[in-house]
C-alpha positions in Angstrom: 140.7 13.8 46.3 138.3 11.3 47.8 134.8 12.3 48.8 133.3 10.0 51.5 129.6 10.5 52.6 128.6 8.7 55.8 125.1 8.3 57.2 123.6 5.9 59.8 124.0 2.8 57.7 125.3 3.8 54.4 128.6 4.9 52.7 129.2 6.5 49.4 132.6 7.2 48.0 133.7 9.2 44.9 137.4 9.5 44.0 138.4 12.3 41.6 141.9 12.0 40.1 143.1 14.8 37.8 144.3 13.7 34.4 146.8 15.4 32.1 144.1 17.4 30.3 142.8 19.0 33.5 139.7 16.7 33.8 139.1 13.9 36.3 138.9 10.2 36.2 136.2 8.9 38.5 136.0 5.9 40.8 133.0 5.4 43.0 131.5 2.9 45.6 128.3 2.7 47.5 127.0 0.2 50.1 124.2 0.1 52.8 125.3 -1.9 55.9 123.2 -3.8 58.2 125.1 -2.6 61.3 125.1 1.0 62.3 128.0 3.1 61.2 126.9 6.3 62.9 124.4 7.1 65.6 123.2 10.7 66.1 126.0 11.8 63.8 128.8 10.1 66.0 131.0 7.1 65.1 129.5 3.9 66.7 132.6 1.7 66.4 135.9 2.9 65.0 137.1 -0.5 63.8 133.7 -1.2 62.1 133.7 2.1 60.3 137.4 1.8 59.3 136.7 -1.6 57.9 133.7 -0.2 55.8 135.9 2.7 54.4 138.7 0.2 53.6 136.2 -1.9 51.6 135.1 1.2 49.8 138.6 2.3 48.8 139.5 -1.2 47.5 136.2 -2.0 46.0 135.7 1.3 44.1 135.0 0.9 40.4 136.4 1.0 37.8 139.7 1.0 39.8 140.7 0.9 43.5 141.6 4.2 45.3 145.0 5.0 46.4 144.6 8.7 47.3 144.9 9.3 51.0 143.4 12.8 51.1 139.7 12.8 51.8 136.8 15.3 52.0 134.5 13.9 54.8 130.7 14.6 54.1 128.6 14.1 57.3 124.9 14.1 58.0 123.4 17.3 59.5 122.9 15.6 62.8 126.7 15.6 63.3 126.5 19.4 63.7 125.0 22.2 65.7 123.2 24.7 63.5 122.0 28.3 63.9 120.7 30.8 61.4 120.6 34.6 62.0 119.3 37.4 59.8 121.6 40.5 59.3 121.1 43.8 57.4 122.1 43.5 53.7 124.7 46.3 54.0 126.5 45.0 57.0 130.2 45.0 56.8 132.4 41.8 57.5 133.7 43.5 60.7 130.3 44.2 61.9 129.2 40.5 61.1 132.0 39.2 63.3 130.8 41.3 66.1 127.2 40.3 65.5 128.1 36.5 65.4 130.2 36.8 68.5 127.2 38.3 70.4 124.9 35.7 69.1 127.3 32.8 70.0 127.8 34.0 73.7 123.9 33.9 74.2 123.4 30.6 72.5 123.4 27.9 75.1 123.4 25.1 72.3 127.0 25.9 71.3 129.8 24.7 73.4 132.4 26.8 71.6 135.3 26.0 73.9 135.0 22.3 72.8 133.8 22.7 69.2 135.0 23.4 65.7 132.9 25.9 63.9 132.6 28.3 61.0 129.9 30.4 59.3 128.9 31.6 55.9 127.0 34.7 54.8 124.3 34.4 52.1 123.6 37.8 50.5 120.4 38.5 48.5 118.8 41.6 47.3 116.4 42.1 50.2 118.1 40.3 53.0 121.3 38.6 54.2 121.7 35.6 56.5 124.5 34.1 58.6 124.5 30.4 58.7 126.6 29.0 61.6 127.7 25.3 61.8 129.7 23.7 64.6 130.9 20.2 65.5 131.9 19.1 68.9 135.5 17.9 69.3 134.5 14.5 70.7 132.5 13.9 67.5 135.3 15.0 65.3 137.9 13.0 67.2 135.9 9.8 66.4 136.3 10.3 62.7 140.0 11.4 63.1 140.6 8.1 65.0 139.1 6.1 62.2 141.2 7.9 59.6 144.4 7.3 61.5 143.7 3.7 61.4 143.6 3.9 57.6 146.3 6.5 57.3 143.9 8.9 55.7 144.2 12.7 56.0 141.0 14.8 56.3 141.3 17.9 54.2 137.7 19.2 54.6 134.6 18.4 56.6 131.4 19.3 54.8 127.8 19.1 56.2 125.5 17.3 53.7 123.1 20.2 53.7 125.8 22.6 52.5 126.5 20.1 49.6 122.9 19.8 48.7 122.3 23.6 48.7 125.3 24.1 46.5 123.7 21.9 43.8 120.9 24.2 43.3 122.2 27.6 44.6 122.9 29.0 41.1 119.3 28.3 40.0 118.1 30.8 42.6 117.4 34.4 41.8 118.8 37.0 44.3 115.5 39.0 44.2 113.0 36.2 44.5 112.2 34.7 47.8 111.5 31.0 47.6 111.0 28.1 50.0 112.2 24.8 48.7 112.2 21.1 49.6 115.2 19.1 48.4 114.3 15.4 48.2 116.5 12.5 47.5 114.4 9.6 46.0 115.8 6.3 47.1 112.9 3.7 47.5 112.4 3.0 51.1 115.2 5.3 52.2 114.0 8.5 50.7 114.5 11.9 52.6 114.3 15.6 52.2 115.6 18.9 53.7 113.9 22.2 53.9 115.7 25.3 52.5 114.9 28.8 51.3 116.8 31.0 48.8 119.3 31.9 51.5 120.2 28.4 52.7 119.2 25.7 55.2 115.9 26.5 57.0 115.7 23.6 59.3 118.0 20.8 60.4 115.2 18.4 60.5 115.5 15.5 58.1 112.2 14.4 56.5 112.2 10.7 56.0 109.5 8.9 54.0 109.2 5.4 52.9 105.9 5.6 51.0 105.7 6.0 47.3 107.6 9.0 46.3 104.6 11.1 45.3 102.6 10.1 48.3 105.5 10.6 50.8 106.2 14.1 49.5 102.5 15.0 49.3 102.3 14.3 53.0 105.4 16.3 53.9 103.9 19.3 51.9 100.6 19.0 53.7 102.5 18.8 57.2 104.4 21.9 56.2 101.3 23.8 55.3 99.9 23.0 58.6 102.9 24.8 60.0 102.3 27.8 57.7 105.2 26.9 55.5 104.3 27.2 51.8 106.6 25.5 49.4 107.5 27.4 46.1 109.5 24.6 44.6 110.4 20.9 44.9 113.8 19.8 43.8 114.1 16.0 43.0 117.4 14.0 43.2 118.3 10.4 43.2 118.6 8.2 40.1 114.8 7.6 39.8 114.2 11.4 39.7 115.4 11.3 36.0 112.3 9.3 35.1 109.8 11.6 36.7 107.3 13.2 34.5 107.5 16.8 35.8 103.9 17.8 34.9 102.3 14.8 36.6 104.5 15.0 39.6 103.7 18.7 40.1 100.0 18.0 39.8 100.0 15.0 42.3 102.3 16.6 44.9 100.7 20.2 44.6 104.2 21.9 44.3 106.1 23.1 41.3 108.7 20.3 40.6 112.3 20.6 39.2 114.4 17.5 38.6 117.9 18.2 39.7 119.3 16.8 36.5 117.9 19.7 34.5 119.3 22.2 37.0 122.8 20.6 36.8 122.6 20.6 32.9 121.6 24.4 32.9 123.9 25.8 35.6 126.7 23.4 36.5 128.0 22.1 33.2 131.5 23.4 33.7 131.8 21.0 36.6 130.1 18.0 35.0 132.5 18.3 32.0 135.4 18.0 34.4 134.3 14.5 35.4 135.7 12.0 33.0 134.6 8.4 33.7 137.3 5.8 33.2 136.8 3.1 30.6 133.1 2.6 29.6 131.8 2.9 33.1 129.1 5.5 33.7 129.2 7.6 36.8 125.6 7.8 38.3 125.8 11.4 39.2 122.3 11.8 40.7 122.8 8.8 43.0 126.1 10.5 44.3 124.6 14.0 44.3 126.0 14.7 47.8 129.5 13.9 46.7 129.1 16.2 43.6 127.7 18.9 45.8 130.7 18.7 48.1 133.1 18.8 45.2 131.5 22.1 43.9 131.4 23.5 47.5 135.1 22.9 48.2 136.0 24.4 44.8 134.0 27.5 45.5 134.3 28.0 49.2 138.0 27.4 49.7 138.3 29.3 53.1 135.2 27.6 54.8 136.8 25.1 57.3 135.6 23.1 60.2 139.0 21.7 60.8 140.4 24.5 63.0 139.8 23.8 66.6 138.1 26.4 68.8 137.4 30.0 67.8 137.9 29.9 64.0 135.4 31.7 61.9 135.1 32.5 58.3 134.5 35.9 56.5 131.7 35.9 53.9 131.7 32.2 53.1 135.4 31.8 53.9 138.5 33.0 55.7 139.5 32.8 59.3 138.8 35.2 62.1 140.5 35.5 65.4 139.6 34.1 68.7 136.2 34.8 70.0 137.3 35.4 73.6 138.2 39.0 74.3 141.4 39.8 76.2 141.2 41.4 79.6 143.0 44.8 79.8 144.9 45.4 83.1 144.4 49.1 84.2 146.2 50.1 87.3 146.2 53.6 89.0 149.6 54.6 87.4 148.2 53.8 83.9 145.0 55.8 84.5 147.0 58.8 85.8 149.3 58.8 82.7 146.3 58.5 80.4 144.4 61.4 82.0 147.6 63.6 82.1 148.2 63.0 78.4 144.7 63.8 77.5 144.7 67.1 79.4 148.0 68.3 77.9 146.9 67.5 74.5 143.7 69.5 75.0 145.6 72.6 76.2 148.0 72.4 73.2 145.1 72.3 70.8 143.3 75.3 72.5 146.5 77.3 72.4 147.1 76.7 68.7 143.5 77.6 67.7 143.3 80.8 69.8 146.8 82.2 69.1 147.2 81.4 65.4 145.7 84.7 64.0 148.2 86.8 66.2 151.4 85.3 64.9 153.7 88.1 63.8 154.9 88.2 60.1 151.8 86.4 59.0 150.6 87.9 55.7 147.0 88.2 54.8 146.1 86.4 51.6 143.4 87.7 49.4 141.4 85.0 47.8 139.4 85.7 44.6 135.7 85.4 45.0 134.2 83.2 42.4 131.2 84.7 40.7 128.1 82.5 40.9 127.1 80.8 37.8 123.6 80.0 36.9 122.6 76.4 37.8 120.4 74.8 35.2 117.1 73.5 36.6 117.4 69.8 37.4 115.8 67.6 34.8 113.5 64.9 36.2 114.5 61.5 34.9 111.6 59.3 34.1 111.0 56.4 36.6 112.6 53.3 35.3 110.1 50.5 34.7 111.5 47.2 36.1 112.2 44.8 33.2 110.2 41.6 33.5 112.1 38.3 33.6 110.6 35.4 31.8 112.2 33.1 34.3 109.9 34.4 37.1 106.7 32.8 35.9 105.6 29.2 35.8 103.5 28.2 32.7 101.4 25.1 32.2 100.3 24.4 28.6 97.3 22.3 28.1 96.4 20.5 24.8 92.8 21.3 24.0 92.8 20.0 20.4 93.8 16.3 20.8 96.6 16.7 18.2 99.6 14.8 19.6 102.7 16.9 20.2 101.1 20.3 20.0 101.6 21.3 23.6 105.3 20.4 23.2 105.6 22.6 20.1 104.4 25.6 22.1 106.6 24.7 25.0 109.6 24.7 22.7 108.7 28.2 21.4 108.4 29.5 24.9 111.7 28.0 26.1 113.5 29.5 23.0 112.0 32.9 24.1 113.6 32.5 27.7 110.8 31.0 29.7 112.3 28.2 31.9 109.5 26.7 33.9 107.1 25.3 31.3 105.0 22.1 31.8 102.7 20.3 29.5 99.5 18.3 29.9 96.1 17.5 28.3 93.0 19.7 28.8 89.9 18.2 30.1 88.5 18.2 26.6 89.7 18.4 23.0 87.1 20.7 21.5 88.7 24.1 22.2 88.4 26.3 19.1 90.2 29.3 20.4 93.5 29.3 22.6 92.8 30.5 26.1 95.1 32.1 28.5 94.4 32.2 32.4 96.8 34.3 34.5 97.0 35.0 38.2 96.1 38.5 39.3 99.5 39.1 40.9 101.2 38.2 37.5 99.1 40.3 35.1 102.0 42.4 34.3 103.3 39.5 32.3 100.1 39.2 30.0 101.3 41.8 27.5 104.8 40.2 27.4 103.4 36.8 26.8 100.8 37.9 24.2 103.6 39.8 22.3 105.8 36.7 22.5 103.2 34.6 20.9 102.1 37.1 18.4 104.0 35.6 15.6 102.4 32.2 16.2 98.8 33.0 17.3 96.7 36.1 18.0 95.1 36.0 21.5 91.8 37.6 21.7 90.8 39.7 24.9 87.7 37.5 25.2 89.9 34.5 25.7 91.8 36.0 28.6 90.8 35.2 32.2 92.0 35.3 35.7 93.6 32.1 37.2 92.7 31.0 40.6 95.5 31.9 43.0 95.5 28.3 44.4 96.7 26.9 41.1 100.3 25.9 41.0 101.2 27.6 37.7 101.1 31.3 37.3 99.8 31.1 33.7 97.8 28.4 32.0 97.5 28.3 28.2 95.0 26.0 26.7 95.7 25.4 23.0 92.8 25.6 20.6 92.4 24.7 17.0 93.5 28.2 16.0 97.1 27.4 16.9 99.1 26.4 13.9 
């Protein structure tokens, strides 16, 4: 299968060919063109785009691409987007009725001339329907290009669904988060806003300043709109060189490089990718293609290829037409319906009233069960929710000046199950006792943390304080010379 991502000026291609061992050999190509390939998500010139795709197919490394089946990954502006909250216990049938009602009242969707589908994201506290549609005339522009090249479109994937799929498994079902996914690419960097349920806004945040400065400005602009970010996810090749602790401090939002998320949650997919020869597949640069690969593997029923009223059930599956058929009701049909209803009612009444008087009916004596004593209900103790070490962000500060000591404590905490741990130097290196500062809303984790560190260091009550809620970390540990 060939995954082709298109944006206004650039094209990315990743070809995955299955080997005898069930893995994939990879060919890839990327180019930024001076002429526009797309404008507002639509094809500008079919011949120009066909020429660009042909160049990618023949110029892919380490070998040209002969596969004719493609997955088309398109920018968010190629689609209409809507998001609706639904009850967590809603059934698939109810969701269909709900979506139909919303679509009828949404003037932005021309359903008669569009291809569309929806997915449902279920979490502990809420569920959301994400609806995506593409107008037929936009889709027809891409099919025209593919016909010129004798290519067959097997899937159409919005880029935002591909990005969300890359970090979806790192999200907890019971933890609400707002996230910014940023692709770092020099002067062509951009970001999208998500929460733990999916895409929040179809706006594409473009920044050409230095990565930290550009993202810091976006963070400040979002704060002005009363949107507080919980996490920043960095992608792109340069993101692998980012120092997580310094980036977090500069931008003001807890930062996660996508590379670590992929290593922790998506290794089963990465292992399938088998680069040919000695070439190295730059996975972070082609993140959108990797995300589309995972999406099409896990969401097989989601499809934007069916024209008109085709919808999916719970992230996949097709549902019937959205238009409701009219029912012809003439006078004769109404008379027959009422007559049948009256006769049925009379028959039921006769059976109920006459049943006890039937001759030959024998009375049946039923034994009466003696009541047994019911034991008093026992009151079960209220279950105390188990704390998850993954839910707190910890920053470790070196207060001794001994090189590598903060890294030692970080390794200890990660081995215990803490996943969000950053290191840095304290303002001074003359700390005698190790200090812990913890936010008030995370104080229930204090005993757990102190117990986890008990084999390494004894934390005194006098060295425990409350951390300012404005700090990015939930807990700050400043290492003193009592840490061995």
